[in-house]
N, C-alpha and C positions, 0 to 999 in steps of 0.2 A: 573356462578361459585358459589360454595357452600359458604355460609356465614361463616366467621371465628370468628366473634364476635357477641355475642347476647345482649351485654349490651346496654341499651338505657337510656336516661334521664327519670326520673320518673314523671316529670311535666314540663309544659311550663315555670313556674316560675323558676324552677331549671336551665334550659338551659339559660334563660335570665340572671339570676344572675351570672352563670358561665362565659358566654361570656362577660358580663359587667365587671366582675372581671378580665378577661383577659385584657381588655382595660384599666380599671381604675387602675392606678399604679403610679410610680414615675413620669411618663410623665405628669400626671395631676397635682400633688401637688407640684412638683419641676420645671419641664420644662416649663409648660404653664405660671405660674406667672412670671418666669424669662424672657421668650420670650415677654410677654405682657409688662413688665416693660421696657425692652430694646427698643422695637419698638413702643413706643408712646401710650401705654394703649389702648384707644378707637380705635386708628388708626389700631391697630393690629387685632381687632375683625372683621372688615369689610372683609379683604381678607381671614380671618379664616373661616367665615361663607360661603363665596363664594366657597372656596376650599372644605368645608364640603358638600355642595350641589352638586358640579360638579365632585368631586373626591371621597369624603368619602362615600356617600350613594351608588353610583354605585359599588364601590369596595366591600363594605360590602355585597351587594346583590350578587355580583359575587362569593364571597367566600362561602356564604351560599348555593347558588345554586349548585356550584361544589361539595360541601361537601355532601349535602343530596342525590344528584343524584348518587354519587358513593357509599355512605354508604348503601343504600338500595339494591345495587348490590354486597355487600360483601366486599368493599374496604374501609379501614379506615386509610390507610397511604397515604401520599402525592404522592409517585410514583404510587401507585395504582389508586389514584384519577385522575391524569393527563393522565394515560394510558387509563383508563375507559372512560373518557370524550372525548378524542381525537381519540381513537382507534389506536394510533401510539406508537410503542415500544419505540422509542427514547425519547418520552416525559416523560417516567418514570424517566430518568436521570435528566431531568429538575425538576421533582417532588422531587427527592432526595435532591436538593438544598434547598427545603422548609423544609426539615428535618434538614439539616446542620445549617441553619440560626438560628432557635430558640435554638438549642443545644449550639451554640457558645454564643448567647445572655445570656443563662442561666449561663454560666461559670463566667461572670462578673456581671450579675444582682444579683446573690446570694451574691457576695462580697459586693455590694452596699447595699443589703438588711441587711447585717450584720451591716453596719454603722447605719441604722435606729434603729435597736434593741439596739445597743451600746448607742446611744444618749438617747433613751427612758429610758434605765436602769440608765444612769447617772442622769437624772432628777428624776426618781422614788426614788432612794436611796440617793439623795442629793449630788451626786459626781460632779455635774456641778458647778464649782466655778464661782463666779461673775468676771466680767472683762470688758474690752473694746473690740472694734472690732478687735484690734491687738491680744488680748488674745484669742479670739475665732478662729481667723484665724490660730494662732499658734497651738491651740488644734486640729483643723482639720488636719493640716499638720502632726502633730505627730501621731494622731490616725490612719490615713490611710497610713502612711509611705511615704509621698511625698519627704522626704529629701534623700532617697537612697533605692536602691534595697536590699531586704532581711532584712531590719531593723525590720520588724514585726516578724521575726523568730529568733531574737537574744536570746530569752528566750524560744525557742521551741514553743509549742502550748499554753503556758501559757499567751501569749499576749491576752488582753481582746478582741480586734477586731477579732483575729483569732478564739477565742472561740465562739463569737457571730456568725461568719460566719459558723463555724462548726455546731452550733445548727440549723441555717437556712437550711443548706444542709440536715441534718438529718430530720428536720421537713417537708421539702418539699417532701422528698422521702417517709416519712411515709404516707403523704396524697395521693401521687401518687400511692403507693403500694396498698392502700385500694380501688382504682379503681374510675371509673367515678361517681358512685352513692354514695358509702360510704366514698369516699375521697374528690374528687373535689366538687361535688354538695353539700355534707354535710357541708364542710368548707365555701363555698361561701354563703350558706343559712343563716349562722349566722354571718360570718365575714363582709359581705357587709352592713347589717343593723347596725352592731356595728360601722363600719367605718363611716356610715352616721350620726349616733348619735354623735360620737366624733367630726366630722367636724362641725355639726350644733351648738354644744356647743361652739366651738371655734369661729365660725362666729358670734354668738350672743354676745360673750364677746368682739370681735373686734368692732362690731357695737355700743356697749355701752361705748366705750373708751372716746368718745367726743374729747376733746383737752387737754390731760393731761400735755403737755409741755407748753401750753399757747402761743405758737408761732403762729402768724397769718399766715393763709394759709397752716397750717399743721395739720388740724383736720381730723377726720375720713371721714367727708363729702367731704373734698377736695380730699382725696384718692379715694373715690367712683366716684367723678366727673372725675378724671383723667382716670378712667377705663371705664366709661360709657357715659360721656358727651363730645361730640366733640367741643361744644362751649367753654367749660371750658379749653380745651387743647390749643385752639388758633392756632398759626402758627405751633406748633409742630405736630398737627394733620395732616395738609396737607403735611408737610415735610416728615413725616413717611409714609403717604399713597402713596406718589409719589416716594418712595424709592423702587426700584425693590427687594431689599433684604428683605423687609418686606413681600412681597408676597411669596417669596421663603420660608421664615421662617414659614409663616402661613400654606402653603401647607405641609411642612415637619412636622409641629406639628400635623395636622390632620392625617397624615399618621402614625406618631409614636404613638399617643394616642389611635387610633382605632386598633392598632396591625395589620395593613394591610400588607400583603405580608409575614408575619411570618409563615404562615401555621397553626397557633394555632386555629384561628376561623374556618377555613375550616375543620380542624380535628374534632373540637367539633361538627360541623354541620353534620359530617358523622354518628353521633349517634342519629340524629333525625329520626322520623318515617315518612312514606310516606305522611300522611295527617296532619302532624304538620304545624301550621301556621308560616312559617319561615319569612314571610314579617313582621308580627307583632313582632316576637321575635327579628329579626335583627334590626328593627327600634327602638324598646324599649331599646335594649342594647346600640345602638349608641347614642340615645337621652340621656340616662342616663349618658353616658360618657361626652357628651357635657355640660350638666347641671353641672356635677361634677366639670369640670375644669373652665368653663366660669363664673359660678355663685358662687359655693361653694369655690373652691380652690383659685380663683382670689380674691374674697372678703375676704377670710381668710388671705391671705398673703400680698397683695399689700397695702391696707389701713393701716394695722398695721405697715408695713415698712415705709409708707408715714408719719405716725404720729410721730414715734420715730426717724427716720433717715432723713426724709425730701425728697422732690422731687429731690433735687440735687444728692442724692445718687443713684437714680434709673436710672443709665446710663450704657452704654456698658462697660465703663472702670471699673466700680465697680462690674458689674454682668457679668464677662467674661465667666463664666461656668454655666451650668444648675444646678450644685450642690451648687454654691455660695450662692444663696438666701436661700437655705434650711439649709445648715450646717455651714455657716459662718455669714450670715446676721441675720437670725431669732433667733439664740441664744442671740444676742445682744438685739433684740426686746423683747424677753421673760425676759431678764435681767432687762429691764426697766418697764415691765408690772406688775401691781399688780397681785399677785398669779401666777407669771411667771413660777415658778417651776411646778405647776400643769398643766398649759396649755402647757408648753414645753414637759412634758411627754405625754400628750394627742396627741399633734401634731406628735411627732416622733413615738408613738405607732400606730397612724393612718397611717403614712407612712409605717410602718412595715406590717400592715394588707394589705394595698394596694399592697405592693410589693409581698407578698406571693400569693395573688389571681392572680397576673400576672405571677409569676414564675412557679406556678404549671401548668398553661396553656401552657407555652412555653416548658415544659418538656414532655407534652403528645404526640406531634408529633413523637419524637424519640422512645418513648415507643411503640406507636401503630405501628410504622414502623418495629421495631424489632419483635414484636409479630406476625405481619402479614407476614413478609418476611422470618423469620427463623422458623416459626411455634413453638415458644417457649411460655411458660407461662408468666404471669405478673411478678412473682417473679424474673425470669431470666432477663427479659427485663429491669426491674427497676434496677437490680444489674448492668447490663452493662452500662445503661445510667448514673447511679450514679457514677460509676468509671470514665467515661468520663468527667462528669461535675465536679467531685471533682478534677480531674487532672487539668482542666482548671481554676477552682476557685483558687487553690493554686498557679498555674502559675501566675494568675492575682495578687494575694496577695503578691507574691514574687517580681515581677517586678513592683514596685509601684512608682519609681522615675519619677516625672512629669506625672504620669499616662500613661506612654507610651504604655503599653500592653493594658490597658482598652480602651484608645482613639483609638488605631489602630483597634482593633476588632469592636469597636462601629462605626467607620467611614466606614470600608469596608462591614460590615454585615448589620448594621442598616440603612445605607444610600445608598451605591452603589448597593449591591445585592438585597436589599428589593425593590428598585425602579424597577429593572429589572424584578424580579418575578411578581410584581404587574402589570407591563405592559403586561407581557405574559398572566396573568390571565384575564385581561380585554379584550385582543384580542381574547383569546379562547372563551369567552362568547359572545362577539359581532360579531365575524367573523368565528371562527372555529365551535363551537357548534351551533351558529346561534342565533340571537337576539330574534326571535319569539319563538324558542324552549326554550331558556333560560328564557324568561318571563313566558311562559306557565308552566315551571317547578317551578318557584318561586310562581306562583299563585295557584299551586296545594295545596289543603287543606286550603287555606286562604279565608277569607271573604272580603279581600281587593284586589284591582286591581292596578297594577303599572300605574301611569300616562303616557300617550303616549309620552310626551316630553322626558322621560327617555330612550326610545328606541333610539332616536337620540343622547342623551347625552352619553349613554353607548357605542354606536357604533363609534361615531365620536369625541365628545368633550373630554371625559375622556382620551382616548389614546393620543390625541394631547396635552392636559393639562399636562399629565405625561411626555411626551417627552420634552416639553418646559421647565418644572420645572427641570427635570433631567439634561438636557444639560446645562442650565444656572447654576445650582448648581455645576456641575462638573467643569465648566469653572472657577467658583469662588473659589472652595475649593480644587480640586484635585492637582494642581501644588505643593502646600505645602506638601500634604500627600505623593505624589510620591517622592519628594526630600528626605523625611525622610527614605525611603526604603534603599537608598544607604549610608545613614549617621548613622543609628541607628541600632545596633545589636538586641535590644529588638523588634523593629518593624519587623525586618526580622524573628525573632523567632515567633512572634505573627502571622504573615502571614503563616509561616510554620505550625503552629498549625491548622489554618483554612484549609489549604490544606490537612493536615493529616485527619481531620474529614471528609472532602469532599470525599477523596479517599476511606475512610472506608465505607461511605454510598453508594458510587458508586458500590463497590464490593458486598455489600449486595443486592443492587438493581439488579445487574446482576444475582445473585443467585435466587432472588425472581422472576425475569422474566422467568428464566428457569423452575421454579416450576409452575408458573401460566400457562405458555404455555402448559406444559405437562398435567396439570389438565384440561385445556380447551379442549385439544385434546381428553382426555379420556371421558370427558362429551359429546363431539360431537359424538364420536364413540358409546357411550352408547345410545344416542338419536337416532342415525341412526339405531342401532340394534333393538331398540324398534319399530321403524317404519317398 
């Protein structure tokens, strides 16, 4: 088939930073510290690293292999990738789900991205008033509209949160419109280093806090021991380690933070060249993500919270949401920290940068899909994707009561369907495409070789690991979510929006299949005529 896209990454560093930027986001700086605090600090890290080795690395390699193999054959959309790799027409429809998932995620991710920008500007201009934990909780509730649907629209678009969200929406599409090289790669080349510098400055400040409260057992070193020293944790370590929920949460964190199953990494990989070292690139991006959340983000957040709020505060009751530690707990920490306004701005600006590097990656699958399927230019594909995402973002911003719309889309897309897609991908690589052929494709152009143990892990261990985690997680979480469907109109509307986007992408896939098959028939006839 004739190649439809000629754009490629200009350097290996560019693709590493772009893929790392896709993974490094709110999941690292908000979700990971919250999960680690809830599940016993050091006890959480052990199942986390096991899941990274048995699930994260194999899935990362699977997505890179599928992406490059299809990209050099002219397919840059997920339906094209699945059809190209398997040779089966129906797999294109499964691939279209990989387009739907990141598009839905983008609709609420950009809304949350607006929160980060809003808090950063509050600190920058001195609009963040001092107060207690009750004050900052009240501020969060009012800022994001938790008290009722439509409250953010009471003054039209003049609401500060909506203006921040609108800016984020336009900024994301400006970068995406500029393309892979001038937009995504350019932004990640300077944003990720800036993000690293900001985070290291905050880490240094946290590590030099000492024990400002004077309370015994509440120093920075105590917080670090809680995170890294199992002896210091005592019985809590073993209680958390023997808790099945800790292992489920750790696997879910690896999945979420590496952007596995979203289609974004696979789409990025389609723009790599035949002899690019994708083993090095994939491992570098994945390792950067792990260091970012286990070393930088965790040390930045947990010891600071430990110092000013105490170990008793780091419990599931106080950290019920991934957003709690970032938007409700840390403002109180900055309130008590010397030069807290400066470090508060740096932290939330860091979150904003991390969020943008992730959101531009999850927008690319839909854009590539529209370009390839409808044979339209980037301007048109960006416009269509922008309209869809804007509709979803304002839908999420309107139905904010108890975060019903956001939580519903997050549950079904980021948890249920992502696990299903990831399972399909690892089975395709291990059983459909063939483990030997898959490893050979990965090693093409690389000076490294995949350890033999990973042949067994990819083919047997990873699928079983995914199945066990997914079934256990559904058993634990799905009854509550399913009961909400019959009781909550907003939940029903949110699911309806997901179904609408899914059908939209299915119809475009059908049109793409018709065109691809016609083109391939013409190419075959031409080749036969030449013979």
